C-alpha positions as CSV (number, residue, x, y, z in Angstrom):
1,M,-1.0,38.9,2.2
2,Y,-0.1,35.2,2.5
3,R,-2.2,34.4,-0.6
4,F,-0.6,37.2,-2.5
5,F,3.0,36.3,-1.7
6,K,2.2,32.6,-2.2
7,R,0.9,33.3,-5.7
8,C,3.8,35.5,-6.6
9,F,6.2,32.8,-5.4
10,D,4.3,30.2,-7.4
11,L,4.2,32.3,-10.6
12,F,7.9,33.3,-10.7
13,S,9.3,30.0,-9.4
14,S,7.3,27.9,-11.8
15,F,8.3,30.2,-14.7
16,F,12.0,30.0,-13.9
17,G,11.7,26.3,-13.0
18,I,10.3,25.5,-16.5
19,L,13.1,27.5,-18.1
20,L,15.9,25.8,-16.1
21,L,14.5,22.3,-16.4
22,S,13.6,22.5,-20.1
23,P,16.7,20.4,-21.1
24,I,15.5,17.7,-18.7
25,F,12.0,18.0,-20.1
26,L,13.4,17.3,-23.6
27,I,15.5,14.3,-22.5
28,V,12.6,12.7,-20.6
29,A,10.2,13.3,-23.5
30,I,12.6,11.6,-26.0
31,A,13.1,8.7,-23.6
32,I,9.3,8.2,-23.2
33,K,8.7,8.3,-27.0
34,C,11.5,5.9,-27.7
35,S,10.5,3.4,-25.0
36,S,6.8,3.0,-25.6
37,K,3.9,4.1,-27.8
38,G,1.8,7.0,-26.8
39,P,1.9,10.6,-25.8
40,V,4.7,12.2,-23.7
41,L,2.3,13.7,-21.2
42,F,-0.4,12.0,-19.1
43,K,-3.4,14.2,-18.2
44,Q,-5.8,13.1,-15.6
45,E,-8.9,14.8,-14.1
46,R,-8.3,15.9,-10.5
47,V,-10.4,18.0,-8.0
48,G,-9.0,21.3,-7.1
49,K,-10.0,24.3,-4.9
50,G,-13.7,24.7,-4.4
51,G,-14.4,21.3,-6.0
52,K,-13.5,22.6,-9.5
53,T,-11.9,19.9,-11.7
54,F,-8.8,20.4,-13.8
55,K,-6.3,18.3,-15.8
56,I,-3.2,17.5,-13.9
57,M,-0.1,17.0,-16.1
58,K,2.6,14.4,-15.6
59,F,5.2,12.7,-17.8
60,R,3.5,9.4,-18.9
61,S,5.0,6.6,-16.9
62,M,2.5,3.9,-17.8
63,V,1.2,2.2,-20.9
64,V,-1.5,4.0,-23.0
65,D,-5.1,3.6,-21.5
66,A,-3.6,2.3,-18.2
67,E,-6.7,3.5,-16.3
68,A,-8.9,1.3,-18.5
69,K,-6.7,-1.7,-17.7
70,G,-6.7,-1.4,-14.0
71,M,-7.2,0.7,-10.9
72,Q,-6.6,4.5,-10.5
73,I,-4.0,3.8,-7.9
74,T,-0.7,2.0,-8.6
75,T,1.5,-0.4,-6.7
76,D,5.3,-0.7,-7.1
77,G,5.0,-3.9,-9.1
78,D,2.2,-2.7,-11.4
79,N,2.8,-4.2,-14.8
80,R,1.3,-1.1,-16.5
81,I,4.4,0.9,-15.6
82,T,6.9,1.2,-18.4
83,K,10.7,0.8,-18.0
84,V,11.3,4.5,-18.2
85,G,8.2,5.0,-16.1
86,K,9.8,3.1,-13.2
87,F,12.7,5.5,-13.1
88,I,10.8,8.8,-13.5
89,R,8.3,7.7,-10.8
90,K,11.0,6.7,-8.4
91,T,12.8,10.0,-8.8
92,K,9.5,12.0,-9.0
93,I,10.6,13.4,-12.4
94,D,7.2,12.4,-13.7
95,E,5.7,15.2,-11.5
96,L,7.7,18.0,-13.2
97,P,5.1,19.0,-15.8
98,Q,2.9,20.1,-12.9
99,L,5.0,23.3,-13.0
100,F,2.7,24.3,-15.8
101,N,-0.3,23.6,-13.6
102,V,1.3,25.9,-11.0
103,F,2.1,28.6,-13.5
104,I,-1.5,28.9,-14.8
105,G,-2.8,28.9,-11.3
106,Q,-4.5,25.5,-11.0
107,M,-2.1,24.4,-8.4
108,S,0.5,25.7,-6.0
109,F,3.9,24.4,-5.0
110,V,2.6,23.5,-1.5
111,G,-0.9,22.3,-0.8
112,P,-3.0,19.1,-0.4
113,R,-2.3,16.8,-3.3
114,P,-5.4,16.8,-5.7
115,E,-7.4,13.6,-5.8
116,V,-9.4,12.0,-8.5
117,P,-13.2,12.6,-8.4
118,K,-13.9,9.0,-7.5
119,Y,-12.2,9.3,-4.2
120,V,-13.2,12.8,-3.4
121,A,-16.8,11.7,-3.6
122,M,-16.0,9.5,-0.5
123,Y,-14.8,12.4,1.6
124,N,-16.9,13.3,4.7
125,E,-17.8,16.9,5.5
126,E,-14.6,17.5,7.6
127,Q,-12.3,16.0,5.0
128,R,-13.8,18.2,2.2
129,Q,-12.2,21.2,4.0
130,V,-9.1,20.3,2.0
131,L,-10.9,21.6,-1.0
132,S,-10.9,25.1,0.6
133,V,-7.3,25.7,-0.5
134,K,-5.4,25.4,-3.8
135,P,-3.9,21.9,-4.3
136,G,-0.1,21.5,-4.5
137,I,2.8,19.5,-5.8
138,T,3.9,18.7,-2.3
139,D,2.5,18.7,1.3
140,L,2.9,16.9,4.6
141,A,1.1,13.8,3.2
142,S,3.4,13.7,0.2
143,I,6.4,13.6,2.4
144,E,4.9,11.1,4.9
145,F,3.6,8.8,2.1
146,R,6.4,9.3,-0.4
147,N,6.7,5.5,-0.9
148,E,2.9,4.9,-1.0
149,N,3.3,2.4,-3.9
150,D,5.5,0.2,-1.7
151,L,2.8,0.2,1.0
152,L,0.2,-1.0,-1.4
153,D,2.4,-3.5,-3.2
154,G,1.6,-7.1,-2.4
155,D,-1.7,-6.3,-0.7
156,D,-4.6,-8.5,-1.8
157,D,-6.9,-5.5,-2.2
158,P,-4.7,-2.4,-2.6
159,E,-7.6,-0.1,-3.5
160,T,-9.5,-1.0,-0.3
161,K,-6.4,-0.5,1.8
162,Y,-5.9,2.9,0.1
163,I,-9.5,4.0,0.8
164,Q,-9.7,2.7,4.3
165,E,-6.2,3.4,5.7
166,I,-4.0,5.6,3.5
167,M,-6.5,8.1,2.2
168,P,-7.9,9.0,5.7
169,A,-4.3,9.4,7.0
170,K,-3.3,11.6,4.2
171,L,-6.4,13.8,4.6
172,E,-5.7,14.2,8.3
173,L,-2.2,15.5,7.4
174,N,-3.8,17.8,4.8
175,L,-6.1,19.3,7.4
176,K,-3.1,19.7,9.7
177,Y,-1.3,21.6,6.9
178,I,-4.2,24.0,6.4
179,G,-4.2,24.9,10.1
180,K,-0.5,25.7,9.9
181,A,-0.2,27.1,6.4
182,G,2.0,30.2,6.1
183,F,4.7,31.4,3.6
184,F,7.7,30.3,5.7
185,Y,6.0,27.1,6.6
186,D,5.5,26.4,2.9
187,I,9.2,27.1,2.2
188,G,10.2,24.7,4.9
189,L,8.0,21.9,3.3
190,I,9.6,22.6,-0.1
191,F,13.1,22.1,1.3
192,K,12.0,19.1,3.3
193,T,10.6,17.6,0.1
194,I,13.9,18.3,-1.8
195,G,15.8,16.7,1.0
196,K,13.7,13.5,0.8
197,V,14.2,13.3,-2.9
198,I,18.0,13.7,-2.7
199,S,18.4,11.3,0.3
200,E,16.5,8.5,-1.5
């Protein structure tokens, strides 16, 4: 029943969210096109439920071919981030296109954030349990590590810090979420996420 109600919530909420936010989608799309060359959307391969890969959608906040010019993680001072990109990343507006991922069933509103295959390959057996549920737009780790880029900024080796410190901590929170997951718990996390966005 939890899975049924969760999918119904995801389906209807993402549909109406896309309709209501469509003016913002248009404004952001125009701003991106006017500020830098390249597509409006950035699509990246992520690992979802059961280890199945899919293309996550975001508003492009970096220069074209950014992944070929550096790491798959970013820091706050990353020179690949565009001027418009800095704003939409700070406000999390860049994440809004994931409503389409939710609508078609690749993601949920709440669930472990999907990771790129490179880092998923490093998971141990216990950590791979996060792949037993549908990934989400927000979760406990997203709230706890909302300013992840700031934590990595200035580090001599940000990727190593991410792999050795941040990623394990996020996975521990993801596993904690799986143990507590429920419809009302998910709703609580959504409101907590909105509160964090507004307060910052």
